[in-house]
C-alpha positions in Angstrom: 63.5 -144.9 10.3 60.6 -144.7 7.7 61.5 -145.5 4.1 59.7 -144.9 0.9 59.5 -147.4 -2.0 58.7 -146.1 -5.5 57.0 -148.4 -7.8 58.6 -148.4 -11.3 55.7 -150.0 -12.8 53.4 -146.8 -12.3 51.9 -145.7 -15.7 53.8 -142.6 -17.3 51.7 -139.5 -17.3 52.4 -137.5 -20.5 51.3 -134.3 -21.8 49.9 -134.2 -25.5 51.7 -132.0 -27.8 51.9 -131.4 -31.5 54.7 -130.4 -33.9 54.7 -127.1 -35.6 53.6 -127.2 -39.2 56.3 -127.9 -41.7 56.7 -125.4 -44.6 55.9 -126.7 -48.0 59.1 -125.2 -49.2 62.4 -123.6 -47.8 62.5 -121.2 -50.5 62.8 -117.6 -49.4 62.0 -118.2 -45.7 63.4 -115.9 -43.0 65.7 -117.7 -40.6 66.3 -117.3 -37.0 69.3 -119.0 -35.2 69.6 -119.7 -31.4 73.2 -119.9 -30.3 73.8 -121.8 -27.0 77.2 -120.1 -26.2 79.1 -123.6 -26.6 82.5 -123.6 -28.3 81.8 -123.3 -32.2 78.0 -123.2 -32.0 77.8 -119.7 -33.6 80.1 -120.8 -36.3 78.3 -124.0 -37.0 74.9 -122.2 -37.3 76.2 -119.4 -39.5 77.7 -122.1 -41.8 74.3 -123.8 -42.0 72.5 -120.5 -42.5 75.0 -119.6 -45.2 74.3 -122.9 -47.1 70.5 -122.5 -46.6 70.8 -119.2 -48.3 72.8 -120.5 -51.2 70.5 -123.5 -51.8 67.1 -121.9 -50.9 67.2 -118.2 -51.0 66.6 -118.3 -47.3 68.0 -115.3 -45.2 69.1 -115.1 -41.7 67.3 -112.2 -40.0 67.9 -112.8 -36.2 70.5 -114.4 -34.1 69.8 -115.1 -30.5 72.7 -115.7 -28.1 71.5 -117.6 -24.8 73.1 -116.9 -21.5 74.4 -120.4 -21.5 73.4 -123.8 -22.9 71.3 -124.4 -19.8 69.2 -121.3 -20.2 65.9 -121.1 -21.9 65.5 -118.7 -24.9 64.2 -115.4 -23.5 60.7 -114.5 -24.0 61.7 -111.4 -26.0 63.5 -113.5 -28.4 60.4 -115.8 -28.7 58.2 -112.9 -29.4 60.7 -111.5 -32.0 60.9 -115.0 -33.7 57.1 -115.2 -33.9 56.9 -111.9 -35.5 59.9 -111.8 -37.9 61.0 -115.4 -38.7 59.5 -118.4 -40.6 62.0 -121.1 -39.2 64.4 -121.2 -36.2 67.4 -123.5 -35.9 68.9 -124.2 -32.5 72.4 -125.5 -32.5 75.0 -126.9 -30.1 78.8 -126.6 -30.4 81.5 -128.8 -29.2 
């Protein structure tokens, strides 16, 4: 029987990335929410959106509900976020 031995000291290969630019202010921004279907995730996100509206004049313009917490956000939602939203929050319930 042939066995394979993996060497844990091999160098880690990474892909470079950069963070999205941060807004200078939250005032008046359009907010998108991604809800992952877990218990209370929608309620939590909506409460955060409400407070952001009260404190910074932000307004929630789109809520995307994923099929499940393990699914990715749909390409259609990503396209809509790019066109209509300044900031996206993704939340987890439980």
